[in-house]
C-alpha angles and dihedrals in degrees: 000000000000128000120217121193128201127202091002120190135173093274105031149344121245090221136015126192119204119169108317095336130092119201119197125200120238104284128206135185122272093213105061092180090074122096123242093280093050093046092048091052091051092049094048090052089053090050091051091051095047093046090049091051088053093050100255141083145213092279087073098051113142102182142355134198117197127190122195125187088217119029088203086076091061093108092050091053091044092053090062094037093051092051090050106040118094109257111244091013102077115152130229102271144188127190122191140166115251143155107256129216100261138026113264095031108121102168138033123182130190123183141179123206140184120238 
């Protein structure tokens, strides 16, 4: 079974296809001046683009991991997530509070999807 990598760098790929599954790296916002809602919107747009490049979409999400720097912002992130996620096709999901890699990052999301 072949492996196809997207947006590959020296440390990681943003997406990896293996068989009928697409694995995305943990994604963060490019504009760290945005609040949790703004950063979540940016990340979900990246997810849409990477899934499309791999020949799938959010209706085929299998799982999602979400990290927030402040769990008190959970409802703000969920407001954007709930408007984006495909109704009836919600993935298994976990959301936790964690320190992220750089100051200003408030949200990181990692998903897996079927093709």
